[in-house]
C-alpha positions as CSV (number, residue, x, y, z in Angstrom):
1,M,148.4,154.1,225.5
2,Y,145.0,153.5,223.3
3,T,142.5,152.1,224.8
4,D,138.8,150.3,223.0
5,G,136.7,149.6,226.1
6,I,134.2,148.3,223.8
7,L,136.1,145.6,222.2
8,G,138.3,144.9,225.2
9,C,141.6,145.9,223.3
10,M,144.4,148.0,224.5
11,E,147.4,149.4,222.4
12,V,150.9,150.4,223.8
13,P,154.3,151.3,222.3
14,I,157.1,148.9,222.7
15,T,158.7,150.9,225.5
16,Q,155.7,150.6,227.8
17,F,155.1,146.9,226.9
18,R,158.3,146.5,228.3
19,R,158.2,148.5,231.6
20,E,154.7,146.6,232.5
21,M,155.1,143.1,230.6
22,F,153.6,141.1,233.6
23,A,150.5,143.4,234.4
24,L,149.7,143.4,230.5
25,V,150.6,139.7,230.0
26,N,148.0,139.5,233.2
27,R,145.4,141.4,231.2
28,A,145.6,139.4,228.2
29,L,145.1,136.3,230.2
30,E,142.2,138.0,231.2
31,G,140.8,137.9,227.6
32,E,141.8,141.4,226.7
33,T,143.6,142.1,223.2
34,I,146.7,143.6,223.9
35,T,148.6,145.1,220.8
36,V,151.9,146.4,220.9
37,A,153.2,149.0,218.6
38,Y,157.0,148.6,216.9
39,K,158.6,150.4,214.0
40,G,155.3,150.7,212.6
41,K,154.3,147.4,213.0
42,R,151.6,146.1,215.2
43,L,151.9,143.0,217.3
44,R,148.5,140.9,219.3
45,I,149.2,139.5,222.5
46,V,145.9,136.8,222.9
47,P,145.8,134.2,225.4
48,E,145.7,130.6,223.6
49,I,142.5,129.2,223.4
50,D,141.8,125.3,224.0
51,P,140.2,123.9,221.0
52,K,137.7,121.7,223.1
53,T,136.3,125.2,225.4
54,R,135.7,126.9,221.8
55,F,133.2,124.1,220.6
56,D,131.5,124.3,224.3
57,R,131.0,127.8,223.7
58,L,128.6,127.2,220.6
59,T,124.8,127.8,220.8
60,P,123.0,124.9,219.4
61,L,121.0,125.6,216.6
62,Q,117.7,124.0,215.3
63,I,118.1,123.5,211.8
64,I,115.7,120.5,211.0
65,N,112.0,120.7,211.3
66,P,111.5,117.4,213.8
67,E,107.9,118.1,212.8
68,F,108.8,116.9,209.5
69,P,107.1,113.5,208.3
70,N,110.4,111.9,207.0
71,L,113.6,113.4,205.8
72,E,114.4,110.5,203.4
73,D,111.3,111.0,201.7
74,V,111.9,109.6,198.2
75,D,109.0,111.0,196.4
76,M,109.9,114.5,197.2
77,L,113.6,113.5,195.8
78,P,112.5,114.4,192.0
79,E,110.8,117.8,192.8
80,M,113.4,118.7,194.9
81,Q,115.8,118.2,192.0
82,R,113.8,119.8,189.3
83,E,113.8,122.9,191.8
84,W,117.6,123.0,192.3
85,E,118.5,122.4,188.7
86,K,115.8,125.2,187.9
87,D,117.6,127.7,190.4
88,W,121.1,126.7,188.9
89,D,120.1,127.2,185.3
90,E,118.5,131.0,186.6
91,Q,122.2,131.5,187.9
92,G,123.7,130.0,185.1
93,L,125.3,127.4,187.1
94,V,124.6,124.3,184.7
């Protein structure tokens, strides 16, 4: 049996998995990754994640400066476009 306490994963041979199936499944349901080794291959047992809860764990990130006066400033568009084209030309994308 191999256990990685840092990553929360455990590797067991198939025989041990057969003997301790319910205990190992309970550990997987608690969030630990269980890897079963069988004939040189590995199977991972992880709990199913509800897509709704996956997004609930995201941390909001402020990507727009709220103090910027106007995000739709039409006067800045030509300058921005020139800068994009200059960058793209330097990278050989145009």
